[in-house]
TIRO-2110 file (N, C-alpha, C; in Angstrom, 1 decimal):
// TIRO-2110
11.5, -14.7, 43.6, N, 1, A
11.6, -15.7, 42.5, CA, 1, A
10.4, -15.6, 41.7, C, 1, A
10.5, -15.6, 40.4, N, 2, A
9.4, -15.6, 39.5, CA, 2, A
8.9, -17.0, 39.2, C, 2, A
7.6, -17.1, 39.2, N, 3, A
7.0, -18.4, 38.9, CA, 3, A
6.4, -18.3, 37.5, C, 3, A
6.7, -19.2, 36.6, N, 4, A
6.1, -19.1, 35.3, CA, 4, A
4.6, -19.4, 35.3, C, 4, A
3.9, -18.8, 34.4, N, 5, A
2.5, -19.1, 34.3, CA, 5, A
2.3, -20.5, 33.7, C, 5, A
1.1, -21.1, 34.0, N, 6, A
0.8, -22.4, 33.6, CA, 6, A
0.8, -22.4, 32.1, C, 6, A
1.4, -23.4, 31.5, N, 7, A
1.5, -23.6, 30.1, CA, 7, A
2.6, -22.7, 29.4, C, 7, A
3.3, -21.9, 30.1, N, 8, A
4.3, -21.0, 29.5, CA, 8, A
5.6, -21.8, 29.5, C, 8, A
6.4, -21.6, 28.4, N, 9, A
7.7, -22.3, 28.3, CA, 9, A
8.7, -21.4, 29.0, C, 9, A
9.6, -22.0, 29.7, N, 10, A
10.7, -21.3, 30.3, CA, 10, A
12.0, -21.4, 29.5, C, 10, A
12.6, -20.3, 29.2, N, 11, A
13.9, -20.4, 28.4, CA, 11, A
15.0, -20.2, 29.4, C, 11, A
15.9, -21.0, 29.4, N, 12, A
17.1, -20.9, 30.2, CA, 12, A
18.3, -20.6, 29.3, C, 12, A
19.2, -19.8, 29.8, N, 13, A
20.4, -19.5, 28.9, CA, 13, A
21.2, -20.7, 28.7, C, 13, A
21.8, -20.8, 27.5, N, 14, A
22.8, -21.9, 27.3, CA, 14, A
24.0, -21.8, 28.2, C, 14, A
24.5, -22.9, 28.5, N, 15, A
25.6, -23.0, 29.5, CA, 15, A
26.9, -22.2, 29.0, C, 15, A
27.0, -22.1, 27.6, N, 16, A
28.2, -21.4, 27.1, CA, 16, A
28.0, -19.9, 26.8, C, 16, A
26.8, -19.5, 27.0, N, 17, A
26.5, -18.1, 26.7, CA, 17, A
27.1, -17.1, 27.7, C, 17, A
27.8, -16.1, 27.3, N, 18, A
28.4, -15.2, 28.2, CA, 18, A
27.3, -14.3, 28.9, C, 18, A
27.6, -13.9, 30.1, N, 19, A
26.7, -13.0, 30.8, CA, 19, A
27.3, -11.6, 30.7, C, 19, A
26.5, -10.6, 30.3, N, 20, A
27.0, -9.3, 30.1, CA, 20, A
26.3, -8.4, 31.1, C, 20, A
27.0, -7.6, 31.9, N, 21, A
26.3, -6.8, 32.9, CA, 21, A
25.6, -5.6, 32.2, C, 21, A
24.4, -5.3, 32.7, N, 22, A
23.6, -4.2, 32.2, CA, 22, A
23.8, -3.0, 33.2, C, 22, A
23.4, -1.8, 32.8, N, 23, A
23.6, -0.6, 33.7, CA, 23, A
22.8, -0.8, 35.0, C, 23, A
21.7, -1.6, 34.9, N, 24, A
20.8, -1.7, 36.1, CA, 24, A
21.5, -2.7, 37.1, C, 24, A
22.6, -3.3, 36.8, N, 25, A
23.2, -4.3, 37.7, CA, 25, A
22.9, -5.7, 37.3, C, 25, A
21.8, -5.9, 36.6, N, 26, A
21.4, -7.3, 36.3, CA, 26, A
22.3, -7.8, 35.1, C, 26, A
22.4, -9.0, 34.9, N, 27, A
23.2, -9.6, 33.8, CA, 27, A
22.2, -10.1, 32.7, C, 27, A
22.6, -10.0, 31.5, N, 28, A
21.8, -10.5, 30.4, CA, 28, A
22.6, -11.5, 29.6, C, 28, A
22.0, -12.5, 29.1, N, 29, A
22.7, -13.5, 28.4, CA, 29, A
22.4, -13.4, 26.9, C, 29, A
23.4, -13.8, 26.1, N, 30, A
23.2, -13.7, 24.6, CA, 30, A
23.4, -15.1, 24.1, C, 30, A
22.6, -15.5, 23.1, N, 31, A
22.7, -16.8, 22.5, CA, 31, A
23.9, -17.0, 21.7, C, 31, A
24.4, -15.9, 21.1, N, 32, A
25.6, -16.1, 20.3, CA, 32, A
26.8, -15.6, 21.1, C, 32, A
27.9, -16.3, 21.0, N, 33, A
29.1, -15.9, 21.8, CA, 33, A
29.7, -14.6, 21.3, C, 33, A
30.2, -13.8, 22.2, N, 34, A
30.9, -12.6, 21.8, CA, 34, A
32.2, -13.0, 21.2, C, 34, A
32.6, -12.4, 20.0, N, 35, A
33.9, -12.8, 19.4, CA, 35, A
35.0, -12.3, 20.2, C, 35, A
36.1, -13.0, 20.1, N, 36, A
37.3, -12.6, 20.9, CA, 36, A
37.9, -11.4, 20.2, C, 36, A
38.6, -10.6, 21.0, N, 37, A
39.2, -9.4, 20.5, CA, 37, A
38.3, -8.2, 20.7, C, 37, A
38.7, -7.1, 20.1, N, 38, A
38.0, -5.9, 20.3, CA, 38, A
36.7, -5.9, 19.4, C, 38, A
35.5, -5.7, 20.1, N, 39, A
34.3, -5.8, 19.3, CA, 39, A
34.2, -4.6, 18.4, C, 39, A
33.5, -4.7, 17.3, N, 40, A
33.3, -3.6, 16.4, CA, 40, A
32.3, -2.6, 17.0, C, 40, A
32.6, -1.3, 16.9, N, 41, A
31.9, -0.2, 17.5, CA, 41, A
30.5, -0.1, 16.8, C, 41, A
29.5, -0.1, 17.6, N, 42, A
28.1, 0.0, 17.1, CA, 42, A
27.8, 1.5, 16.7, C, 42, A
27.0, 1.7, 15.7, N, 43, A
26.7, 3.1, 15.3, CA, 43, A
25.9, 3.8, 16.4, C, 43, A
25.4, 3.1, 17.4, N, 44, A
24.5, 3.7, 18.4, CA, 44, A
25.2, 3.9, 19.8, C, 44, A
26.5, 3.7, 19.8, N, 45, A
27.2, 3.9, 21.1, CA, 45, A
27.3, 5.3, 21.5, C, 45, A
27.1, 5.6, 22.8, N, 46, A
27.1, 7.0, 23.2, CA, 46, A
28.4, 7.7, 23.0, C, 46, A
29.5, 7.0, 23.0, N, 47, A
30.8, 7.7, 22.8, CA, 47, A
31.3, 7.7, 21.4, C, 47, A
30.4, 7.4, 20.4, N, 48, A
30.7, 7.5, 19.0, CA, 48, A
30.7, 8.9, 18.6, C, 48, A
31.6, 9.3, 17.7, N, 49, A
31.6, 10.7, 17.2, CA, 49, A
30.3, 11.1, 16.6, C, 49, A
29.9, 12.3, 16.8, N, 50, A
28.7, 12.8, 16.2, CA, 50, A
29.0, 13.3, 14.8, C, 50, A
28.7, 12.5, 13.8, N, 51, A
29.1, 12.8, 12.4, CA, 51, A
28.0, 13.6, 11.7, C, 51, A
26.8, 13.6, 12.2, N, 52, A
25.7, 14.2, 11.5, CA, 52, A
25.9, 15.7, 11.3, C, 52, A
26.2, 16.5, 12.3, N, 53, A
26.4, 18.0, 12.1, CA, 53, A
27.4, 18.3, 11.0, C, 53, A
28.6, 17.6, 11.0, N, 54, A
29.6, 17.8, 10.0, CA, 54, A
29.1, 17.5, 8.6, C, 54, A
28.3, 16.4, 8.5, N, 55, A
27.8, 16.0, 7.2, CA, 55, A
26.8, 17.0, 6.7, C, 55, A
26.0, 17.6, 7.6, N, 56, A
25.0, 18.6, 7.2, CA, 56, A
25.8, 19.8, 6.7, C, 56, A
26.8, 20.2, 7.4, N, 57, A
27.6, 21.4, 7.0, CA, 57, A
28.3, 21.2, 5.7, C, 57, A
28.8, 20.0, 5.4, N, 58, A
29.4, 19.7, 4.1, CA, 58, A
28.3, 19.7, 3.0, C, 58, A
27.1, 19.2, 3.3, N, 59, A
26.1, 19.2, 2.3, CA, 59, A
25.6, 20.6, 2.0, C, 59, A
25.5, 21.4, 3.0, N, 60, A
25.0, 22.8, 2.7, CA, 60, A
26.1, 23.6, 1.9, C, 60, A
27.4, 23.3, 2.2, N, 61, A
28.4, 23.9, 1.4, CA, 61, A
28.4, 23.5, 0.0, C, 61, A
28.1, 22.2, -0.2, N, 62, A
27.9, 21.6, -1.6, CA, 62, A
26.7, 22.3, -2.3, C, 62, A
25.6, 22.5, -1.6, N, 63, A
24.5, 23.2, -2.2, CA, 63, A
24.8, 24.6, -2.6, C, 63, A
25.6, 25.3, -1.8, N, 64, A
25.9, 26.7, -2.1, CA, 64, A
27.0, 26.8, -3.2, C, 64, A
28.0, 26.0, -3.1, N, 65, A
29.1, 26.1, -4.0, CA, 65, A
28.9, 25.4, -5.4, C, 65, A
28.4, 24.2, -5.4, N, 66, A
28.3, 23.4, -6.6, CA, 66, A
27.0, 23.5, -7.2, C, 66, A
25.9, 23.5, -6.4, N, 67, A
24.6, 23.6, -7.0, CA, 67, A
24.1, 25.0, -7.1, C, 67, A
24.8, 26.0, -6.6, N, 68, A
24.5, 27.4, -6.6, CA, 68, A
23.0, 27.7, -6.1, C, 68, A
22.7, 27.0, -5.0, N, 69, A
21.4, 27.2, -4.4, CA, 69, A
21.3, 28.6, -3.8, C, 69, A
20.2, 29.2, -3.8, N, 70, A
20.0, 30.6, -3.2, CA, 70, A
20.2, 30.5, -1.7, C, 70, A
20.6, 31.6, -1.1, N, 71, A
20.7, 31.6, 0.4, CA, 71, A
19.5, 31.2, 1.1, C, 71, A
18.3, 31.5, 0.6, N, 72, A
17.1, 31.1, 1.2, CA, 72, A
16.9, 29.6, 1.2, C, 72, A
17.2, 29.0, 0.0, N, 73, A
17.1, 27.5, -0.1, CA, 73, A
18.1, 26.8, 0.9, C, 73, A
19.4, 27.3, 0.9, N, 74, A
20.3, 26.7, 1.8, CA, 74, A
19.9, 26.9, 3.3, C, 74, A
19.3, 28.0, 3.6, N, 75, A
18.9, 28.3, 4.9, CA, 75, A
17.7, 27.3, 5.3, C, 75, A
16.8, 27.1, 4.4, N, 76, A
15.7, 26.2, 4.6, CA, 76, A
16.2, 24.8, 4.8, C, 76, A
17.2, 24.3, 4.0, N, 77, A
17.7, 23.0, 4.1, CA, 77, A
18.4, 22.9, 5.5, C, 77, A
19.2, 23.9, 5.8, N, 78, A
19.9, 23.8, 7.1, CA, 78, A
19.0, 23.8, 8.3, C, 78, A
17.9, 24.5, 8.2, N, 79, A
16.9, 24.5, 9.3, CA, 79, A
16.3, 23.1, 9.4, C, 79, A
15.8, 22.5, 8.3, N, 80, A
15.2, 21.2, 8.3, CA, 80, A
16.2, 20.1, 8.8, C, 80, A
17.4, 20.2, 8.3, N, 81, A
18.4, 19.2, 8.7, CA, 81, A
18.9, 19.4, 10.1, C, 81, A
18.9, 20.6, 10.6, N, 82, A
19.3, 20.8, 12.0, CA, 82, A
18.2, 20.3, 13.0, C, 82, A
17.0, 20.4, 12.5, N, 83, A
15.9, 19.8, 13.3, CA, 83, A
16.1, 18.3, 13.4, C, 83, A
16.4, 17.6, 12.3, N, 84, A
16.7, 16.2, 12.3, CA, 84, A
17.9, 15.9, 13.2, C, 84, A
18.9, 16.7, 13.2, N, 85, A
20.1, 16.4, 14.0, CA, 85, A
19.7, 16.6, 15.5, C, 85, A
18.9, 17.6, 15.8, N, 86, A
18.5, 17.8, 17.2, CA, 86, A
17.7, 16.6, 17.7, C, 86, A
16.8, 16.1, 16.8, N, 87, A
16.0, 14.9, 17.2, CA, 87, A
16.9, 13.7, 17.4, C, 87, A
17.8, 13.5, 16.5, N, 88, A
18.7, 12.3, 16.6, CA, 88, A
19.5, 12.4, 17.9, C, 88, A
20.0, 13.6, 18.2, N, 89, A
20.8, 13.8, 19.4, CA, 89, A
20.0, 13.6, 20.7, C, 89, A
18.7, 14.0, 20.6, N, 90, A
17.8, 13.8, 21.8, CA, 90, A
17.5, 12.3, 22.0, C, 90, A
17.3, 11.6, 20.9, N, 91, A
16.9, 10.2, 21.0, CA, 91, A
18.1, 9.2, 21.2, C, 91, A
19.2, 9.4, 20.5, N, 92, A
20.3, 8.5, 20.5, CA, 92, A
21.6, 9.0, 20.9, C, 92, A
21.7, 10.3, 21.2, N, 93, A
23.0, 10.9, 21.5, CA, 93, A
23.8, 11.1, 20.2, C, 93, A
25.1, 11.0, 20.4, N, 94, A
26.0, 11.1, 19.3, CA, 94, A
25.8, 9.9, 18.4, C, 94, A
25.8, 10.0, 17.1, N, 95, A
25.5, 8.9, 16.3, CA, 95, A
26.4, 8.9, 15.0, C, 95, A
26.8, 7.8, 14.6, N, 96, A
27.5, 7.7, 13.3, CA, 96, A
26.5, 7.8, 12.2, C, 96, A
26.9, 8.1, 11.0, N, 97, A
26.0, 8.3, 9.9, CA, 97, A
25.3, 6.9, 9.5, C, 97, A
26.0, 5.8, 9.8, N, 98, A
25.4, 4.5, 9.5, CA, 98, A
24.3, 4.2, 10.5, C, 98, A
24.2, 5.0, 11.5, N, 99, A
23.1, 4.7, 12.5, CA, 99, A
21.8, 5.4, 12.1, C, 99, A
21.8, 6.2, 11.0, N, 100, A
20.5, 6.8, 10.5, CA, 100, A
19.7, 5.7, 9.8, C, 100, A
18.7, 5.2, 10.5, N, 101, A
17.9, 4.1, 9.9, CA, 101, A
16.5, 4.6, 9.7, C, 101, A
15.7, 3.8, 9.0, N, 102, A
14.4, 4.2, 8.7, CA, 102, A
13.5, 4.3, 10.0, C, 102, A
13.8, 3.5, 11.0, N, 103, A
13.0, 3.6, 12.2, CA, 103, A
13.2, 5.0, 12.9, C, 103, A
14.5, 5.4, 12.9, N, 104, A
14.8, 6.7, 13.5, CA, 104, A
14.1, 7.9, 12.7, C, 104, A
14.2, 7.8, 11.4, N, 105, A
13.6, 8.8, 10.6, CA, 105, A
12.0, 8.8, 10.7, C, 105, A
11.4, 7.6, 10.8, N, 106, A
10.0, 7.6, 11.0, CA, 106, A
9.6, 8.2, 12.4, C, 106, A
10.4, 8.0, 13.4, N, 107, A
10.1, 8.6, 14.7, CA, 107, A
10.2, 10.1, 14.6, C, 107, A
11.1, 10.6, 13.8, N, 108, A
11.2, 12.1, 13.6, CA, 108, A
10.0, 12.6, 12.8, C, 108, A
9.6, 11.8, 11.8, N, 109, A
8.4, 12.3, 11.1, CA, 109, A
7.1, 12.2, 11.9, C, 109, A
7.1, 11.2, 12.8, N, 110, A
5.9, 11.1, 13.7, CA, 110, A
5.8, 12.3, 14.6, C, 110, A
7.0, 12.8, 15.1, N, 111, A
7.0, 14.0, 16.0, CA, 111, A
6.7, 15.2, 15.1, C, 111, A
7.1, 15.3, 13.9, N, 112, A
6.8, 16.4, 13.1, CA, 112, A
5.4, 16.5, 12.7, C, 112, A
4.7, 15.3, 12.5, N, 113, A
3.3, 15.3, 12.0, CA, 113, A
2.4, 15.9, 13.1, C, 113, A
2.8, 15.9, 14.4, N, 114, A
2.0, 16.5, 15.4, CA, 114, A
2.0, 18.0, 15.4, C, 114, A
3.0, 18.6, 14.9, N, 115, A
3.2, 20.0, 15.0, CA, 115, A
3.3, 20.8, 13.7, C, 115, A
3.4, 20.1, 12.6, N, 116, A
3.7, 20.7, 11.3, CA, 116, A
2.6, 20.3, 10.3, C, 116, A
2.4, 21.1, 9.3, N, 117, A
1.4, 20.8, 8.2, CA, 117, A
2.0, 19.7, 7.3, C, 117, A
1.2, 19.0, 6.6, N, 118, A
1.7, 18.0, 5.6, CA, 118, A
2.7, 18.5, 4.6, C, 118, A
2.5, 19.7, 4.2, N, 119, A
3.5, 20.3, 3.2, CA, 119, A
4.8, 20.6, 3.8, C, 119, A
4.9, 21.0, 5.1, N, 120, A
6.1, 21.2, 5.8, CA, 120, A
6.8, 19.8, 6.0, C, 120, A
6.1, 18.8, 6.4, N, 121, A
6.7, 17.5, 6.6, CA, 121, A
7.2, 17.0, 5.3, C, 121, A
6.5, 17.2, 4.2, N, 122, A
7.0, 16.7, 2.9, CA, 122, A
8.3, 17.4, 2.6, C, 122, A
8.4, 18.7, 2.9, N, 123, A
9.7, 19.5, 2.6, CA, 123, A
10.8, 18.9, 3.4, C, 123, A
10.6, 18.6, 4.7, N, 124, A
11.6, 18.1, 5.5, CA, 124, A
12.1, 16.7, 5.1, C, 124, A
11.1, 15.9, 4.6, N, 125, A
11.5, 14.5, 4.1, CA, 125, A
12.4, 14.8, 2.8, C, 125, A
12.0, 15.7, 2.0, N, 126, A
12.8, 16.0, 0.8, CA, 126, A
14.2, 16.4, 1.2, C, 126, A
14.4, 17.2, 2.2, N, 127, A
15.7, 17.6, 2.7, CA, 127, A
16.5, 16.4, 3.2, C, 127, A
15.9, 15.5, 4.0, N, 128, A
16.6, 14.4, 4.5, CA, 128, A
17.0, 13.4, 3.3, C, 128, A
16.1, 13.3, 2.3, N, 129, A
16.4, 12.4, 1.2, CA, 129, A
17.6, 13.0, 0.4, C, 129, A
17.6, 14.3, 0.2, N, 130, A
18.7, 14.9, -0.5, CA, 130, A
20.0, 14.7, 0.2, C, 130, A
20.0, 14.9, 1.5, N, 131, A
21.2, 14.8, 2.3, CA, 131, A
21.7, 13.3, 2.2, C, 131, A
20.8, 12.4, 2.4, N, 132, A
21.3, 11.0, 2.4, CA, 132, A
21.7, 10.5, 1.0, C, 132, A
21.0, 11.0, 0.0, N, 133, A
21.4, 10.7, -1.4, CA, 133, A
22.8, 11.2, -1.7, C, 133, A
23.1, 12.4, -1.2, N, 134, A
24.4, 13.0, -1.4, CA, 134, A
25.5, 12.2, -0.6, C, 134, A
25.1, 11.8, 0.6, N, 135, A
26.1, 11.0, 1.4, CA, 135, A
26.3, 9.6, 0.8, C, 135, A
25.2, 9.1, 0.2, N, 136, A
25.4, 7.8, -0.4, CA, 136, A
26.3, 7.9, -1.7, C, 136, A
26.1, 9.0, -2.4, N, 137, A
26.9, 9.2, -3.6, CA, 137, A
28.4, 9.3, -3.3, C, 137, A
28.6, 9.9, -2.1, N, 138, A
30.0, 10.1, -1.7, CA, 138, A
30.6, 9.0, -0.8, C, 138, A
29.8, 7.9, -0.7, N, 139, A
30.2, 6.7, 0.0, CA, 139, A
30.3, 6.8, 1.5, C, 139, A
29.5, 7.7, 2.1, N, 140, A
29.5, 7.8, 3.5, CA, 140, A
28.5, 7.0, 4.2, C, 140, A
27.4, 6.7, 3.4, N, 141, A
26.4, 5.7, 3.9, CA, 141, A
26.2, 4.7, 2.8, C, 141, A
25.8, 3.5, 3.2, N, 142, A
25.5, 2.5, 2.2, CA, 142, A
24.1, 2.6, 1.6, C, 142, A
23.1, 3.0, 2.4, N, 143, A
21.8, 3.0, 2.0, CA, 143, A
21.1, 4.3, 2.4, C, 143, A
20.3, 4.8, 1.5, N, 144, A
19.5, 6.0, 1.7, CA, 144, A
18.2, 5.6, 2.4, C, 144, A
18.2, 5.6, 3.8, N, 145, A
17.0, 5.2, 4.5, CA, 145, A
15.8, 6.1, 4.3, C, 145, A
16.0, 7.3, 3.9, N, 146, A
14.9, 8.2, 3.7, CA, 146, A
14.1, 7.9, 2.4, C, 146, A
14.6, 7.1, 1.5, N, 147, A
13.9, 6.7, 0.3, CA, 147, A
12.7, 5.8, 0.7, C, 147, A
12.8, 5.2, 1.9, N, 148, A
11.7, 4.3, 2.3, CA, 148, A
10.5, 5.0, 3.0, C, 148, A
10.7, 6.3, 3.2, N, 149, A
9.7, 7.1, 3.8, CA, 149, A
8.6, 7.5, 2.8, C, 149, A
7.3, 7.4, 3.3, N, 150, A
6.2, 7.8, 2.4, CA, 150, A
5.9, 9.3, 2.7, C, 150, A
5.7, 10.0, 1.6, N, 151, A
5.4, 11.4, 1.7, CA, 151, A
3.9, 11.6, 2.1, C, 151, A
3.7, 12.5, 3.0, N, 152, A
2.3, 12.7, 3.4, CA, 152, A
1.5, 13.4, 2.2, C, 152, A
0.2, 13.1, 2.2, N, 153, A
-0.6, 13.7, 1.2, CA, 153, A
-0.9, 15.1, 1.5, C, 153, A
-0.5, 16.0, 0.5, N, 154, A
-0.7, 17.4, 0.7, CA, 154, A
-2.0, 17.8, 0.0, C, 154, A
-2.9, 18.3, 0.8, N, 155, A
-4.2, 18.7, 0.2, CA, 155, A
-4.0, 20.1, -0.5, C, 155, A
-4.5, 20.2, -1.7, N, 156, A
-4.5, 21.4, -2.4, CA, 156, A
-5.8, 22.1, -2.2, C, 156, A
-5.9, 23.3, -1.9, N, 157, A
-7.2, 24.0, -1.7, CA, 157, A
-7.9, 24.1, -3.1, C, 157, A
-9.2, 23.9, -3.0, N, 158, A
-10.0, 24.1, -4.2, CA, 158, A
-10.1, 25.5, -4.6, C, 158, A
-10.2, 25.7, -5.9, N, 159, A
-10.2, 27.1, -6.4, CA, 159, A
-11.5, 27.8, -5.9, C, 159, A
-11.5, 29.1, -5.7, N, 160, A
-12.6, 29.8, -5.3, CA, 160, A
-13.3, 30.5, -6.5, C, 160, A
-14.6, 30.5, -6.5, N, 161, A
-15.3, 31.0, -7.7, CA, 161, A
-16.1, 32.3, -7.2, C, 161, A
-16.4, 33.1, -8.1, N, 162, A
-17.2, 34.3, -7.8, CA, 162, A
-18.7, 33.8, -7.7, C, 162, A
-19.4, 34.4, -6.8, N, 163, A
-20.8, 34.1, -6.7, CA, 163, A
-21.5, 34.9, -7.8, C, 163, A
-22.8, 34.7, -7.9, N, 164, A
-23.6, 35.3, -9.0, CA, 164, A
-23.5, 36.8, -9.0, C, 164, A
-23.7, 37.4, -7.8, N, 165, A
-23.7, 38.8, -7.6, CA, 165, A
-22.3, 39.4, -8.0, C, 165, A
-21.3, 38.8, -7.5, N, 166, A
-19.9, 39.3, -7.9, CA, 166, A
-19.6, 39.2, -9.3, C, 166, A
-20.1, 38.2, -10.0, N, 167, A
-19.8, 38.0, -11.4, CA, 167, A
-20.6, 39.1, -12.2, C, 167, A
-21.8, 39.3, -11.7, N, 168, A
-22.7, 40.3, -12.4, CA, 168, A
-22.0, 41.7, -12.3, C, 168, A
-21.5, 42.0, -11.1, N, 169, A
-20.8, 43.3, -10.9, CA, 169, A
-19.6, 43.4, -11.8, C, 169, A
-18.8, 42.4, -12.0, N, 170, A
-17.7, 42.4, -12.9, CA, 170, A
-18.1, 42.7, -14.3, C, 170, A
-19.2, 42.0, -14.7, N, 171, A
-19.6, 42.1, -16.1, CA, 171, A
-20.3, 43.4, -16.5, C, 171, A
-20.8, 44.1, -15.5, N, 172, A
-21.5, 45.3, -15.8, CA, 172, A
-20.5, 46.3, -16.4, C, 172, A
-20.8, 46.9, -17.5, N, 173, A
-19.9, 47.8, -18.2, CA, 173, A
-19.8, 49.1, -17.5, C, 173, A
-18.6, 49.6, -17.2, N, 174, A
-18.4, 50.9, -16.7, CA, 174, A
-18.8, 52.0, -17.8, C, 174, A
-18.8, 53.2, -17.4, N, 175, A
-19.2, 54.3, -18.3, CA, 175, A
-18.2, 54.3, -19.5, C, 175, A
-18.7, 54.1, -20.7, N, 176, A
-17.9, 54.0, -21.9, CA, 176, A
-17.5, 55.4, -22.4, C, 176, A
-18.1, 56.4, -21.8, N, 177, A
-17.8, 57.8, -22.3, CA, 177, A
-16.5, 58.4, -21.7, C, 177, A
-16.1, 57.8, -20.6, N, 178, A
-14.9, 58.4, -19.9, CA, 178, A
-13.7, 57.5, -20.2, C, 178, A
-12.5, 58.1, -20.0, N, 179, A
-11.3, 57.3, -20.2, CA, 179, A
-11.1, 56.2, -19.2, C, 179, A
-11.5, 56.5, -17.9, N, 180, A
-11.4, 55.5, -16.9, CA, 180, A
-12.4, 54.3, -17.2, C, 180, A
-13.5, 54.7, -17.7, N, 181, A
-14.5, 53.6, -18.1, CA, 181, A
-14.0, 52.7, -19.2, C, 181, A
-13.4, 53.3, -20.2, N, 182, A
-12.9, 52.5, -21.3, CA, 182, A
-11.8, 51.6, -20.8, C, 182, A
-11.0, 52.2, -19.9, N, 183, A
-9.9, 51.4, -19.3, CA, 183, A
-10.4, 50.2, -18.4, C, 183, A
-11.5, 50.5, -17.7, N, 184, A
-11.9, 49.5, -16.8, CA, 184, A
-13.0, 48.5, -17.3, C, 184, A
-13.3, 48.6, -18.6, N, 185, A
-14.2, 47.7, -19.2, CA, 185, A
-13.7, 46.3, -19.2, C, 185, A
-14.5, 45.3, -18.9, N, 186, A
-14.0, 43.9, -18.9, CA, 186, A
-13.7, 43.4, -20.4, C, 186, A
-12.9, 42.6, -20.5, N, 187, A
-12.5, 42.0, -21.9, CA, 187, A
-13.5, 40.9, -22.2, C, 187, A
-14.6, 41.2, -22.7, N, 188, A
-15.6, 40.2, -23.1, CA, 188, A
-15.6, 40.2, -24.6, C, 188, A
-16.3, 39.2, -25.2, N, 189, A
-16.3, 39.1, -26.6, CA, 189, A
-16.9, 40.2, -27.3, C, 189, A
-17.9, 40.9, -26.6, N, 190, A
-18.6, 42.0, -27.3, CA, 190, A
-17.7, 43.3, -27.2, C, 190, A
-16.8, 43.4, -26.3, N, 191, A
-16.0, 44.7, -26.1, CA, 191, A
-14.7, 44.6, -26.8, C, 191, A
-14.2, 43.4, -27.2, N, 192, A
-12.9, 43.4, -27.8, CA, 192, A
-12.9, 44.0, -29.1, C, 192, A
-11.8, 44.7, -29.4, N, 193, A
-11.7, 45.3, -30.7, CA, 193, A
-10.9, 44.3, -31.6, C, 193, A
-11.2, 44.2, -32.8, N, 194, A
-10.4, 43.3, -33.7, CA, 194, A
-9.0, 43.8, -33.9, C, 194, A
-8.1, 42.9, -33.9, N, 195, A
-6.7, 43.2, -34.1, CA, 195, A
-6.5, 43.8, -35.5, C, 195, A
-5.7, 44.9, -35.6, N, 196, A
-5.5, 45.5, -36.9, CA, 196, A
-4.3, 44.9, -37.5, C, 196, A
END
């Protein structure tokens, strides 16, 4: 028997609350009564149909047929969205499209951030946003949960400059007497010929 800590409040279930058995054999009580009749199926139930792979296939077909995306673009979208489907299957099993929420997508991005560059993560977010936007437009989901995701900051490399020695080497004029030398002369203000 558990003994509450000093000063802790003990919550007892209400007398009318139903007890629902859990897989561990213990019972859990709920404050709100369960409605009579068949309860509505949750999007997270393990026996729910897996709708995500079919939605991805329809979206890729839309990209190829209607948007005329190149085969490489369609392949990249398929790869990114198949990674999302594998993550969802691993975390929640079969899922309805309504079960794609921002918490699940953030978990996917947290896993991606450990192994992918920010540019790759941003591309995968863009693929998820495009899929959910298309599903929302077709009435298959009510809300695009991917719109709430923040894109990672992609660092752009600084441009590289020539050092002094390399710049001097470029600017030294080749032999102007040969055809190769005239061809290889840098286009500086002194060597440009006026346009005729």
